[in-house]
N, C-alpha and C positions, 0 to 999 in steps of 0.2 A: 405425598412426596415431600420430604424435607430438603430445601435447597441449600446446599453448602458447597462452597468452592468448586470442586470438579464437577459436582452435579449441576450446578448452574451453568457452567460452560457447556456441558453435554446437552442440556435441554435447549439452549440456544442453538447449538450446532445441528442437532437432530431436527429442530424446526426448520432451519434455513436450508438444509440440504433436501431437496425434493425427492432424492432416492433413498433416504433413510427412513426408518421406521418412525411412526407417530409416537412422540414422547408422552409419558404420563404427565398430565397437567399438574402444576403445583397448587398448593392451597392459596387462598386469597392473601394470607398474611405474608407469603413468600414473594409476591409480585413486585413490591417496592425494590427489593434487593436485585431482582431479575431486570427490572427496568433500569436501574442504576448501572448494572453491568453492561446491559445492551447499549445504554447511552455513552458509557465510557469507550466502548469499542465501536461506536457510530453504526450500530446495527438496527436501531428501532424502526426505520422505514421498511427495511427488508423483513423484519419480524412481523410487521403489520400484514404484508402480502402473504408471508408464510402461514400465519394463523388463519387468514381468510381461505387460503386454498385448501388448507387441511380440515376446514369446517369446524374449527375450534372456537370461533368468535362467540357463538351463542352461549358457551360455557364460561365466559370471561366476565369480570365486572364491567358494566356499561361505560364507567368513566375511563377505564383503561382502553377499551375499544376506541372510544372517541379520541383519546389522546394519541394513540398510534395512528389512526386514520388521519388526523390533523397533521402530524409529523410527516406522513407519507405524502400528503397533498403539497405541503410546503417544499418538501425536498424535490418532488417531481417538477414543480414550477421552477425551482432553482436550477435543476439539471437541464431544463429546456433553455434557460438563460445561458448556462455553461456551454451548451451545444452551439448556441448562436454565436457566443464569443469565440469558441474554438474554430468554427468555420470561417469567422472573419479573420482570425490569425492566419489560418491556412491560406486563405485567399490573398492576404498581403504577402505571404512568403512565396506564393505561386508567381507573384509579380517579378520575383528575383529568379524565377525558373528553379525554384526549390520545392520539392514535394516532401513536406514534413512527415516524420515517422511518429505516430502517436504511441504514448507509453501509458501503462497502468490504467487508472480509472478513465482517462480520456477516451480510451478505445470504446468503452461501453456506451459512450455517447453517440457513437455512430455505427456500432456493430453490437446487436443485443447479446448479452451474456447472462443477465440476471432475469428472473421471472417477470419482473416489471421495470419499466424504465425509471421509476422513481425509487428503486430499492437501494442503490449504491450511493452513499454519501461520499463527497470529495471536497477537499479543501482548495486545490489548485489544479492547474492544467500542466502536464508534462509533455514536451514535445522535443524530439530529437532531430537535429538538422546536421548536414555534413560539417565535420570539425573545422575545416578550412573556411566555411561560410558563416560560422557562428556570429562573428562580429558584424558582418554584413546584415544578417537577419536581425540581430539586435538593434542596430541603428535604424533599420528600415521600420521596426515597430515603434521606436522612439519618435520617429518622424510622423507615425500614424496616430500618435496620442497616448501610447503607453509610457510609463516612466518607472524608475526604480527609486527605492527609499535612499535618498542621498545622505541620510544621517548615518547609514551603515558604511564604514570605510571600505574602499574597493579591495584593500589587501585581505580582508576576511574571505573574499571569493577567489583568492589566488589558489591554484591547484584543485579547485573544485570541479566536479564533472558537469555542472551546469553553471550558467551565468546568473547574476543577481535576479530575483523575481521581478517581473515587470507588472505594473498595475495600470489600469485605465479607469479614469473617474466615472465613466458610464458603464462599466462591466463588472460582473459580480465577483470575479476571482483573479488571482495572480496567475501569470504563466511563467514557467521555468523552461527556458531554452537550454537544451542539453547539447553539449558537444560530444559527450560520451554517455553510454547508457548506465555505467557504474563507475564507482571510484577506482583510481589507478591500481591500488593493491588488490583489487578483485577482478581485474580484467583477464587474468589467466583462467577464470571460471566462465566469463562471458565477455568476449571482446566486442569492441565497437563494430568491428566489421561483421560480426554475427548478426547484429541487428539489421544492417543494410542488406547483407547477402541473402538473408532468409526473411524476406518481407514481400507483401503483395500490394500492388497499386490498386487503389480504390477511387471511384468518382462519387462524391457525395454532394448533392446540391450544386453541381457544376464546379466543385473544388477537388483538386487532386491531392491525395494524401497516401500514405503507406501505413500498414499494420503488420507488426512482427508475426512470424510463424508461431503456431501454438507451443512448440518446444522452447522457442526463445522466450515467449511470455512466461512459461512456467519457470524457466531458470531465472529470468529477471525477478519474478515474484520472490523466489527463494532467496537469491543473493541479496536483493534490496532489503527485504524484511529481517532475514535472520543475521546477515552480516553487516551491511551498511548501517541499518538501524540497531544493530547489536542485541536483537532479541535472543539469539542463541547464547550470547555471553551471559545474559541476565537469566537464562532458562525461563523466559516468559513467553506468553502467547499473545499475538495480535490477531484476534478472531476475524477482524474485517479482512485482513490480508490472507488469512487461512481460508476464509469463505471464498475469496476469489480463486485461490488455488484449487479448492474443491469444485467450483463451477467450471473452471477451465478443464479439469480432468473430465467432469461429466460430459462436456460438450465435445472435447477433442481427444479423449483417451485413445480412440481407434486410430487416430492420425499421428500418434506419438510413439516413436520406438524407444522404449524405456531402457534397454540395456546400453544403447549409445549415449542416451541422456545421462544415465548414471555414470557412464565412463568419463563424460566431460566434467563431472563433479566429483570425481574419485578423490581429488585432493581434499575435499571436505565431505567425505561420504557420510559421516555421522550427522551432519547438518541436514542433509537430504533425508536420511533414515529417520531421524527424530521428527522431522516435519511430517513424513508420511504416517508415522505412528500417531502423531497428534491429530491428523485428519481422520484416522480410523477411530481414535478413542472419543473424539468430541463431535465428529460429524458423521460417523458411522460409515466412512468410505474406506474399504479395505485397500491396502497397498497393491500396486499393480503386479501382475505376474511377471516373473523374470528377474525381479530384484530381490536380493537377499538382505534381510536386516541384520547387521552385525551387532556385536557386543557393545561397541562404543555408541551406536545409535539408540540401543535400548537404555543404556546408562543415561544418555542425554535426555531421553524422554522421561525416565524416572525422576530426574532432577526437576523437570518442569511440573510434574505432578507434586513433588515434595514442596516446591515453591508455593503452590496453590494451597497446600494444607498447613504449611509452617511459615508464618510471616518473618520469624527470626532468621530462618534460613535464607528467605528472599533478601533481607536486608544484608546478610553476609555476602551473598553472591553479588548483589548490587555494589557493595563497597569494593569488592575485589575487582569487578568489571570496570568501575570508575577509576580506580587506582591504576590499573593496566593502561587505560585509555589516556590518562594524564601523562604517564611516562612515554607511552608509545606514540601519541599523536600530538597532544597539546604542547608539551614542553619543547620538543624539537622545533615547533613553529613559533615559539614565544619570542625568540631573539629577533625575528623579523618584526613583530608587533611592538615590542617595547620602545624602539626609537621613534615610533609614529605618534605624532601629536593627535592625528585623527582618531587612532585607536583609543588613546587615553580619554579623548573627548567623549567618544561613543560609550566607553565603559561608565563614565561618570554620568552621562544622561540616562543610561539604562538603570542605574541604581537609584537615581532620582525618581525615575518613573515607578520603579518597584516599590519605593517608599510611599 
């Protein structure tokens, strides 16, 4: 097996999806590129579990097996620390009679989704609280020892769907308190009310919290990854987020009504369709019955394949996406930032640090 571009993505995806067929093992010379790709997408702990469950470890270089196992052990230990921090945050918010709603990777810390607790890597903890209580919750955590990076001007967080990240000196990760699930210009696809209305209450270690319904989790994964993070514009794939999508479908597919879900995303149908095609192409997960893949969705998926094969085309799409973002998002907000001394000071410090 010669690992190139799409083949490398497909190998990782088929390994990580327990329902997919066992992929052909690459040659020893191809593993450095695969490990680099898996590292870039934060997939190596999950890959360690996948290779073990598929019985492929005896056929791998011993140094590679040791490396992957060590990464998995470290990530499992960190996830346990993240779980402890998350429950502490929820306990503090319960003191305000707020039941925080967990988002994205934080859910996997209290409700199993992946084959092993240490499989999913994450950088921070995302928690949704009632919009009207956001500042109360933030001040309560500040009094409990969390703090925010005061070098970053507050105006940079205006009109954001979450408050500035909060850090605790004795905790491993930042927490982002969300007043809304997604940015304002995407709430017609997934409203803040959808998160709260379609959620379930859970008691974990004596702490009250809420978890969104499967259909909401799927929509959030799609909107956040493809639109908020602009992967659809760049026609690029985030394998870690696509893996989460695949695992959500594997666990909850029977509880999701796909035609209504597709209808809620009809304004951006091509985004959903291309995502489903990517899950099929790289993770071996067929699109759900009842949804028709249209021409625009197929074209969008073809663009992502072309990006993997042609670096020049990827740079062209990136330049186009960055230019559109500059004129649509950054320049309209620049007039608020320019008069701010704090913003200029922040820009200067950031450039000094980069040097």
